[in-house]
C-alpha positions as CSV (number, residue, x, y, z in Angstrom):
1,I,-13.5,-64.5,-57.5
2,E,-10.6,-62.8,-55.7
3,K,-8.3,-65.1,-57.7
4,V,-9.4,-63.8,-61.1
5,L,-9.4,-60.1,-60.0
6,P,-5.6,-59.2,-60.9
7,A,-6.4,-60.4,-64.5
8,F,-9.7,-58.6,-64.7
9,L,-8.3,-55.3,-63.2
10,T,-5.2,-55.1,-65.4
11,A,-7.5,-55.7,-68.6
12,S,-9.8,-52.9,-67.4
13,R,-9.2,-49.5,-69.2
14,W,-10.1,-47.7,-65.7
15,F,-7.5,-49.4,-63.7
16,G,-4.8,-47.2,-62.8
17,G,-2.1,-49.3,-61.4
18,K,-1.0,-51.0,-64.7
19,A,2.7,-49.6,-64.1
20,K,2.7,-51.5,-60.8
21,T,3.0,-55.3,-60.0
22,I,-0.3,-56.5,-58.2
23,R,0.7,-58.4,-55.1
24,S,-2.6,-59.5,-53.9
25,T,-6.5,-58.4,-54.4
26,K,-9.2,-58.9,-51.9
27,F,-12.6,-57.8,-51.2
28,A,-12.4,-55.0,-48.5
29,D,-16.5,-55.2,-48.5
30,V,-19.3,-56.4,-50.6
31,L,-22.3,-54.1,-50.2
32,R,-25.8,-54.8,-51.1
33,E,-29.1,-53.0,-50.9
34,N,-31.0,-53.2,-47.5
35,S,-33.9,-54.9,-49.0
36,G,-31.6,-57.7,-50.3
37,D,-33.4,-57.9,-53.6
38,G,-31.5,-55.6,-55.8
39,P,-30.0,-56.7,-59.1
40,M,-26.4,-56.4,-58.1
41,V,-24.0,-56.0,-55.4
42,L,-21.1,-53.6,-55.2
43,G,-17.5,-54.7,-54.3
44,L,-14.8,-52.6,-52.9
45,I,-11.6,-54.3,-53.9
46,E,-8.4,-53.4,-52.1
47,V,-5.4,-53.9,-54.3
48,T,-1.8,-54.2,-52.9
49,Y,1.2,-53.7,-55.0
50,D,4.8,-55.1,-54.8
51,E,6.1,-51.7,-54.9
52,G,4.1,-50.7,-52.0
53,G,0.8,-48.8,-51.5
54,V,-2.8,-50.0,-51.6
55,D,-5.8,-48.7,-53.7
56,T,-9.4,-49.4,-53.4
57,Y,-11.4,-49.8,-56.5
58,T,-15.2,-50.1,-56.7
59,L,-16.8,-52.8,-58.9
60,P,-20.6,-53.3,-59.3
61,M,-21.3,-56.9,-60.1
62,T,-24.3,-59.1,-61.4
63,A,-24.6,-62.3,-62.9
64,V,-26.4,-63.6,-66.2
65,F,-26.9,-67.2,-67.4
66,G,-27.9,-69.3,-70.6
67,K,-28.3,-67.3,-73.9
68,E,-28.1,-63.9,-72.3
69,A,-24.8,-64.9,-70.9
70,D,-23.6,-65.9,-74.5
71,R,-25.0,-62.5,-75.9
72,M,-23.2,-60.6,-73.0
73,T,-19.8,-62.7,-73.8
74,H,-20.2,-61.8,-77.7
75,D,-21.2,-58.0,-77.3
76,H,-19.1,-56.8,-74.1
77,P,-16.3,-59.4,-73.3
78,Q,-14.4,-56.7,-71.4
79,A,-17.3,-56.7,-68.9
80,I,-16.8,-60.3,-67.9
81,I,-15.2,-61.0,-64.5
82,V,-15.4,-64.8,-64.6
83,A,-17.5,-67.6,-65.9
84,L,-19.2,-69.6,-63.4
85,T,-22.0,-72.2,-62.8
86,V,-24.8,-72.4,-60.7
87,I,-26.7,-75.6,-59.5
88,H,-30.4,-74.8,-59.3
89,L,-32.9,-77.6,-58.8
90,Q,-30.2,-80.3,-59.4
91,K,-29.6,-78.7,-62.9
92,E,-26.2,-76.7,-63.8
93,L,-26.6,-73.2,-65.2
94,P,-23.7,-71.9,-66.9
95,G,-23.2,-68.2,-66.7
96,I,-21.0,-65.3,-66.0
97,L,-20.2,-62.9,-63.4
98,Y,-19.8,-59.3,-65.0
99,D,-19.6,-55.6,-64.3
100,A,-23.0,-54.4,-63.6
101,L,-22.6,-51.1,-65.3
102,W,-23.2,-53.0,-68.5
103,N,-26.6,-54.2,-67.6
104,D,-29.4,-51.7,-68.0
105,A,-31.5,-52.8,-65.1
106,C,-28.3,-52.4,-62.8
107,A,-27.5,-48.9,-64.2
108,Y,-31.1,-47.8,-63.8
109,S,-31.0,-49.3,-60.0
110,L,-27.8,-47.3,-59.3
111,L,-29.5,-44.0,-60.8
112,T,-32.7,-44.8,-58.5
113,S,-30.6,-45.5,-55.6
114,M,-29.2,-41.9,-55.6
115,G,-32.6,-40.3,-56.1
116,R,-34.2,-42.3,-53.2
117,G,-31.2,-42.2,-50.7
118,T,-31.0,-46.2,-50.8
119,Q,-28.9,-47.7,-48.4
120,F,-26.3,-50.3,-49.3
121,Q,-25.1,-52.5,-46.3
122,G,-21.7,-54.0,-46.0
123,S,-19.8,-55.8,-43.3
124,T,-17.7,-52.9,-42.4
125,G,-20.1,-50.0,-43.1
126,S,-23.0,-48.7,-45.5
127,L,-23.2,-46.7,-48.6
128,A,-26.1,-44.1,-49.0
129,G,-27.2,-42.7,-52.2
130,S,-27.9,-38.8,-52.4
131,A,-29.1,-36.4,-55.1
132,T,-29.5,-32.7,-55.7
133,D,-32.9,-31.0,-56.2
134,L,-32.4,-31.3,-59.9
135,F,-32.7,-35.1,-59.7
136,D,-36.4,-35.5,-60.2
137,E,-36.7,-33.5,-63.3
138,A,-33.6,-35.2,-64.9
139,A,-34.8,-38.4,-64.0
140,I,-38.1,-38.5,-65.5
141,C,-36.2,-38.1,-68.9
142,A,-33.4,-40.5,-67.9
143,Y,-36.0,-43.5,-67.1
144,A,-37.5,-43.0,-70.5
145,A,-34.0,-43.0,-72.1
146,S,-31.6,-45.9,-73.2
147,S,-28.4,-46.4,-71.4
148,S,-25.1,-47.0,-72.7
149,V,-21.6,-47.0,-71.2
150,L,-19.3,-44.5,-72.7
151,K,-16.1,-46.1,-74.0
152,G,-13.9,-43.1,-74.2
153,E,-13.1,-42.7,-70.3
154,Q,-10.0,-44.2,-68.7
155,S,-9.9,-43.8,-65.0
156,N,-13.9,-43.9,-64.5
157,T,-16.9,-45.3,-66.0
158,S,-19.7,-43.2,-67.3
159,V,-23.2,-44.6,-68.2
160,K,-25.1,-42.2,-70.6
161,F,-29.0,-42.0,-70.5
162,D,-29.5,-40.4,-74.0
163,D,-29.3,-36.6,-73.7
164,C,-30.9,-36.4,-70.1
165,L,-27.8,-37.1,-68.0
166,I,-24.5,-39.0,-67.4
167,M,-24.0,-41.2,-64.3
168,K,-20.2,-41.5,-63.5
169,M,-18.8,-44.4,-61.5
170,Y,-15.6,-43.3,-59.7
171,R,-13.5,-46.5,-59.8
172,R,-10.8,-45.6,-57.5
173,V,-12.1,-44.2,-54.3
174,E,-10.3,-42.4,-51.7
175,P,-11.3,-40.8,-48.2
176,G,-12.7,-37.2,-48.3
177,M,-14.7,-35.4,-50.7
178,N,-14.2,-35.7,-54.5
179,P,-12.9,-32.4,-55.9
180,E,-15.0,-33.1,-59.0
181,L,-18.0,-33.4,-56.9
182,E,-17.3,-30.3,-54.9
183,V,-16.6,-28.1,-57.9
184,G,-19.7,-29.4,-59.6
185,R,-21.8,-28.6,-56.6
186,A,-20.5,-25.1,-56.3
187,L,-20.9,-24.4,-60.2
188,T,-24.4,-25.8,-60.1
189,E,-25.5,-23.6,-57.2
190,R,-24.3,-20.3,-59.0
191,R,-26.1,-21.6,-62.3
192,F,-22.9,-21.5,-64.1
193,P,-24.0,-22.0,-67.8
194,H,-20.7,-23.7,-69.2
195,S,-20.7,-26.8,-67.2
196,P,-23.3,-29.6,-66.8
197,S,-25.5,-29.3,-63.7
198,L,-24.7,-31.7,-60.7
199,V,-27.9,-34.0,-60.5
Protein backbone atom coordinates (compact mmCIF):
# COMPACT_ATOMS: atom_id res chain seq x y z
CA ILE A 1 0.00 0.00 0.00
CA GLU A 2 2.83 2.39 0.83
CA LYS A 3 4.05 2.14 -2.78
CA VAL A 4 0.80 3.63 -4.15
CA LEU A 5 0.44 6.35 -1.51
CA PRO A 6 2.43 9.05 -3.40
CA ALA A 7 0.11 8.82 -6.42
CA PHE A 8 -2.99 8.78 -4.22
CA LEU A 9 -1.81 11.75 -2.14
CA THR A 10 -0.83 13.95 -5.06
CA ALA A 11 -4.22 13.31 -6.68
CA SER A 12 -6.10 14.22 -3.48
CA ARG A 13 -7.45 17.78 -3.23
CA TRP A 14 -6.57 17.97 0.46
CA PHE A 15 -2.88 17.09 0.06
CA GLY A 16 -0.84 20.21 0.79
CA GLY A 17 2.55 19.08 -0.54
CA LYS A 18 1.81 19.28 -4.26
CA ALA A 19 4.54 21.90 -4.83
CA LYS A 20 7.16 19.54 -3.41
CA THR A 21 8.60 16.23 -4.59
CA ILE A 22 7.71 13.25 -2.42
CA ARG A 23 10.80 11.24 -1.51
CA SER A 24 8.99 8.57 0.52
CA THR A 25 5.75 7.70 2.24
CA LYS A 26 5.24 5.24 5.06
CA PHE A 27 2.66 4.46 7.67
CA ALA A 28 3.85 5.99 10.93
CA ASP A 29 1.01 4.05 12.53
CA VAL A 30 -2.28 2.32 11.75
CA LEU A 31 -4.91 2.64 14.45
CA ARG A 32 -8.00 0.50 14.93
CA GLU A 33 -10.85 0.52 17.42
CA ASN A 34 -9.95 -1.29 20.63
CA SER A 35 -12.84 -3.70 20.06
CA GLY A 36 -11.15 -4.68 16.79
CA ASP A 37 -14.44 -4.95 14.91
CA GLY A 38 -14.77 -1.41 13.59
CA PRO A 39 -15.49 -0.86 9.90
CA MET A 40 -12.19 0.91 9.22
CA VAL A 41 -8.65 1.67 10.30
CA LEU A 42 -7.05 5.09 10.59
CA GLY A 43 -3.65 5.44 8.91
CA LEU A 44 -1.13 8.10 9.89
CA ILE A 45 1.04 8.63 6.83
CA GLU A 46 4.50 10.13 7.15
CA VAL A 47 5.49 12.00 3.99
CA THR A 48 9.16 12.97 3.42
CA TYR A 49 10.11 15.45 0.68
CA ASP A 50 13.23 15.85 -1.47
CA GLU A 51 13.25 19.53 -0.50
CA GLY A 52 13.34 18.58 3.18
CA GLY A 53 10.68 18.38 5.84
CA VAL A 54 8.17 15.76 6.92
CA ASP A 55 4.37 16.00 7.12
CA THR A 56 1.90 13.61 8.75
CA TYR A 57 -1.49 13.00 7.12
CA THR A 58 -4.55 11.11 8.32
CA LEU A 59 -6.27 8.59 6.07
CA PRO A 60 -9.23 6.51 7.29
CA MET A 61 -9.37 3.32 5.20
CA THR A 62 -11.89 0.61 4.48
CA ALA A 63 -12.38 -2.05 1.80
CA VAL A 64 -15.29 -3.18 -0.33
CA PHE A 65 -15.73 -6.03 -2.81
CA GLY A 66 -17.79 -7.17 -5.76
CA LYS A 67 -20.63 -5.03 -7.06
CA GLU A 68 -20.19 -2.51 -4.25
CA ALA A 69 -16.56 -2.03 -5.35
CA ASP A 70 -17.78 -1.44 -8.90
CA ARG A 71 -20.31 1.14 -7.68
CA MET A 72 -17.71 2.97 -5.59
CA THR A 73 -15.26 2.98 -8.50
CA HIS A 74 -17.90 4.52 -10.76
CA ASP A 75 -19.36 7.02 -8.24
CA HIS A 76 -16.25 8.12 -6.30
CA PRO A 77 -13.03 7.26 -8.19
CA GLN A 78 -11.12 9.98 -6.30
CA ALA A 79 -11.57 8.01 -3.05
CA ILE A 80 -9.85 4.84 -4.28
CA ILE A 81 -6.42 4.13 -2.83
CA VAL A 82 -5.69 0.82 -4.58
CA ALA A 83 -7.37 -2.21 -6.15
CA LEU A 84 -6.90 -5.42 -4.22
CA THR A 85 -7.81 -9.09 -4.29
CA VAL A 86 -8.55 -11.10 -1.16
CA ILE A 87 -8.58 -14.89 -1.12
CA HIS A 88 -11.46 -16.17 1.00
CA LEU A 89 -12.47 -19.84 1.14
CA GLN A 90 -10.19 -20.52 -1.85
CA LYS A 91 -11.99 -17.92 -3.97
CA GLU A 92 -10.60 -14.63 -5.19
CA LEU A 93 -12.61 -11.58 -4.20
CA PRO A 94 -11.69 -8.46 -6.23
CA GLY A 95 -12.19 -5.19 -4.44
CA ILE A 96 -10.78 -1.81 -3.55
CA LEU A 97 -9.20 -0.11 -0.56
CA TYR A 98 -10.53 3.44 -0.32
CA ASP A 99 -10.90 6.57 1.82
CA ALA A 100 -13.43 5.57 4.48
CA LEU A 101 -15.02 9.02 4.73
CA TRP A 102 -16.88 8.15 1.51
CA ASN A 103 -18.51 5.20 3.28
CA ASP A 104 -21.67 6.06 5.25
CA ALA A 105 -21.10 3.37 7.90
CA CYS A 106 -17.54 4.60 8.49
CA ALA A 107 -18.63 8.24 8.70
CA TYR A 108 -21.25 7.36 11.31
CA SER A 109 -18.72 5.20 13.16
CA LEU A 110 -16.29 8.13 13.40
CA LEU A 111 -19.09 10.36 14.64
CA THR A 112 -20.09 7.77 17.25
CA SER A 113 -16.47 7.34 18.37
CA MET A 114 -16.35 11.01 19.35
CA GLY A 115 -19.53 10.84 21.41
CA ARG A 116 -18.57 7.62 23.17
CA GLY A 117 -14.91 8.47 23.74
CA THR A 118 -13.90 5.40 21.74
CA GLN A 119 -10.23 4.42 21.87
CA PHE A 120 -8.26 3.65 18.71
CA GLN A 121 -5.05 1.73 19.38
CA GLY A 122 -1.91 1.82 17.29
CA SER A 123 1.57 0.41 17.70
CA THR A 124 3.01 3.69 19.02
CA GLY A 125 0.05 5.24 20.81
CA SER A 126 -3.70 5.67 20.98
CA LEU A 127 -6.38 8.06 19.83
CA ALA A 128 -9.43 8.89 21.96
CA GLY A 129 -12.69 10.39 20.76
CA SER A 130 -14.13 13.36 22.65
CA ALA A 131 -17.15 15.65 22.39
CA THR A 132 -18.76 18.65 24.06
CA ASP A 133 -22.00 18.67 26.04
CA LEU A 134 -23.85 19.54 22.82
CA PHE A 135 -23.03 16.21 21.18
CA ASP A 136 -26.00 14.11 22.33
CA GLU A 137 -28.63 16.53 21.08
CA ALA A 138 -26.92 17.07 17.71
CA ALA A 139 -26.26 13.35 17.26
CA ILE A 140 -29.95 12.43 17.56
CA CYS A 141 -30.60 14.50 14.45
CA ALA A 142 -27.38 13.39 12.70
CA TYR A 143 -28.05 9.66 13.08
CA ALA A 144 -31.37 10.08 11.28
CA ALA A 145 -29.72 12.13 8.51
CA SER A 146 -27.92 11.11 5.36
CA SER A 147 -24.20 11.78 5.14
CA SER A 148 -22.31 13.32 2.24
CA VAL A 149 -18.72 14.43 1.71
CA LEU A 150 -18.46 18.14 0.93
CA LYS A 151 -16.58 18.67 -2.31
CA GLY A 152 -15.46 22.30 -1.94
CA GLU A 153 -12.83 22.02 0.76
CA GLN A 154 -9.15 21.79 -0.08
CA SER A 155 -6.91 21.12 2.92
CA ASN A 156 -9.37 19.03 4.96
CA THR A 157 -12.41 16.85 4.34
CA SER A 158 -15.83 17.50 5.84
CA VAL A 159 -18.81 15.17 6.02
CA LYS A 160 -22.22 16.81 6.23
CA PHE A 161 -25.08 15.12 8.07
CA ASP A 162 -27.96 17.01 6.41
CA ASP A 163 -28.46 20.26 8.36
CA CYS A 164 -27.59 18.69 11.73
CA LEU A 165 -23.81 18.94 11.85
CA ILE A 166 -20.58 18.84 9.90
CA MET A 167 -17.71 16.55 10.88
CA LYS A 168 -14.29 17.75 9.73
CA MET A 169 -11.34 15.42 9.20
CA TYR A 170 -8.10 17.34 9.55
CA ARG A 171 -5.81 15.72 7.02
CA ARG A 172 -2.44 17.22 7.98
CA VAL A 173 -1.84 16.87 11.70
CA GLU A 174 0.74 18.57 13.88
CA PRO A 175 1.55 18.49 17.59
CA GLY A 176 -0.46 20.76 19.87
CA MET A 177 -3.96 22.20 19.97
CA ASN A 178 -5.56 22.97 16.62
CA PRO A 179 -6.39 26.72 16.58
CA GLU A 180 -9.78 26.10 14.95
CA LEU A 181 -10.74 23.76 17.78
CA GLU A 182 -9.50 26.21 20.41
CA VAL A 183 -11.40 29.18 18.89
CA GLY A 184 -14.52 27.09 18.29
CA ARG A 185 -14.56 25.94 21.91
CA ALA A 186 -14.19 29.51 23.21
CA LEU A 187 -16.95 30.87 20.95
CA THR A 188 -19.30 28.01 21.84
CA GLU A 189 -18.76 28.56 25.57
CA ARG A 190 -19.71 32.23 25.09
CA ARG A 191 -22.74 31.24 22.93
CA PHE A 192 -21.49 33.40 20.06
CA PRO A 193 -24.42 33.45 17.59
CA HIS A 194 -22.45 34.01 14.34
CA SER A 195 -20.36 30.83 14.41
CA PRO A 196 -21.42 27.15 14.43
CA SER A 197 -21.34 25.54 17.86
CA LEU A 198 -18.56 23.06 18.56
CA VAL A 199 -20.05 19.61 19.03
